[in-house]
C-alpha positions, 0 to 999 in steps of 0.5 A: 052804920059801919060799926053795925056792918063790921059786926055783921060781917064778922059773924057771916062765916059762922052764919053762912055755915048754917044757911041753906042754899036755895034757888028762887023763882022756880029755878033748880039747883044744878051744881053751883048755879040755878037753872030753868028750862023754857021749852017753847022755841024762840030766837036767841034775842028773845031767849036772852030777854026772858032770862033778863026778866029774872036778872039772869043770863042764858046758861054758861058752861065753864067745864066738862062737869057743867057741860055734862050736867046740862044734858041731864038737866034738860032731858030727852024731850028737847033736842037742843038749846041756846047757850049764853055764848056769842062769837064776835069773830072767828075766835072771840066768843064771850059768855053773856054773864061777863065771865069771859071767853070760852078759852078755858073750856070748849065743846064746839063740834067744828073748828072755830074757823070753819064755814059755820063761823058766819053764825054768831050764836051758839047752840048746845046739842042735848040728845043723840050722838052729838050730845054735849057738843056746841054748834053755831046758829043763826041768832035771828032765824033759828028758834030753839028752847033755852035754859036761863041761869041765876046765882044761888042764894040763901033761904029767907022770907024776903020777897026780893032774894038774889045772889045772897042778898035781900033787897028791901024797897022803901015801900016796905016801910012806914016811911016810903019817902025820906029827906036825905041819905041819913034818914034813909040809912036809919030805916035800913039800919033798923032792918039790919041793912044798908042802902043798896049798892050795885055791882053788876048788870044783873043786880041792876036789872033786878032793881029795874025789874022791881020798879017797872010797875012803879012810877018812880023817876029814881031811887036814892042809893048808898053812895056818896061823892065829892062833887062828882070827882070820886064815889064811895059805897057807904057799905064799904064795897068797891065802886066797880060798876055803873056810869054817872052822868052829869056829875061835873054839873052837880054840887050835891054829895048824894047819888040816885039811880035813874029809873027812867030816861029824862034829858041827860039822865039815862035809865040805869045810870047814876047821877049826883043829887043834893042830899036834902031832897025827898027820896024813894030808896032801897035797902040791902042786907045779907040773905038767910040771917036773923035780924038781931033786935026788933025793927022800929014799929011803923011810925015811931021814932027808932031808939038811938044810943046816946054814945055820950063821951065816946069815939065813933068811927066811919058812920053811926048815930048819937043823941042827947042823953035819954033821947027822945025823952026829956034830958036832965039839967047839967048835962055835959057830953062829947062825941068824937067822930072819925073816918079814914085818910082823906075822907070827910064826915057829914053829920045830920042833926034832927029833931032838935029841941033844946032850951034856946040860948041856954043849952048848946050843941057845938061842932068843931072841925077837928078832933077837940075843942081846940079845933075851929068852932064851925057851928053852934046849935040852940033852940028848936029846929023843925028842919034837919041841920047839916054839917060837912067837915073839912077833914076826917075828924069832927068833935061835938059837945053838948052842954045844958044849964042847971035849973032849967024850966021844967015845963019846957019839953026839952027832948034834945036831939039825934044825929046821924053821920056818914063818911063822904069823899 
């Protein structure tokens, strides 16, 4: 997968130059953000909850240009609106969108330490001589219209389009539930995507909002772990958001997002799980791109590049020659797998059909046949076979005998590997 991701990322600068910036869900492009006006007066709390349904926040203002633009956007029919600014004291006001405090720009009509600082919420005056100025207001009893904001994205036909990404739930695919991270990753890869990574409260809300009408307890996400000690997103992005519960009691290497609270698992938190479980999952890809190549038809086995006698880095797939068709006599293939630094490799062998005791898949825990022989696979296996390395290298050989029984349906194998920590 990493090879495909790196190729895709390399193309993004030229792709984005031709992409069309847009807003979704009836929002309007104003400057560099998407805004939507709700004219029915309500409390600040209810206004914020409404914005969260769009994976957004009450509007934030970072400079004079945005301050002026808000009055023009709202228009003369509304006197004031809630801002997404909450004051924790006399001089500590923070924006709901996690962009920080208002120290860089402020338009309060009164001194921040005035008598009005007993109120914690902030309103924006739209009309009259105080247009564009900010006032403190009572969070619960004041009822006002409001403006929600969400990030811009790129035009795309995907149903769940947010902040430059398309989110593809497993219900979109033939296989809505799969066994293990490798199978889920393959379905994502067939659609130019990777398993979802999550980097903000609003991105988490987007995913939770989608699953509100579903009965799923959890979904598999694109993360792996070393027994809960450290975590890594398989798309290469930084682990910069979210909490993990109960990781010290788990022996698995995969990660799920809890969609419901159950025992120690809190809705919206991550938890460690065994990779061999059956999972719902969600994929994520850049919005506004054309998926190169045709996705695998529903219910059919996707093609796999054999990569015989090649070296593969970080994550990917390989197979016996001519898979899923019959392989030839006298095959001899090697597959070198690598990842960075102290990270390790997890390999999943599936659909294994080779001649028992005559054809062999050998797995070495290192970079050559001189490394320790960790596993030998032969015969037919109805379930996947897993292997996790002790270092950042794995070497696999595949050898078949001459003069095989032509009547034996010998289709070989396919394998997927990912980096783990």
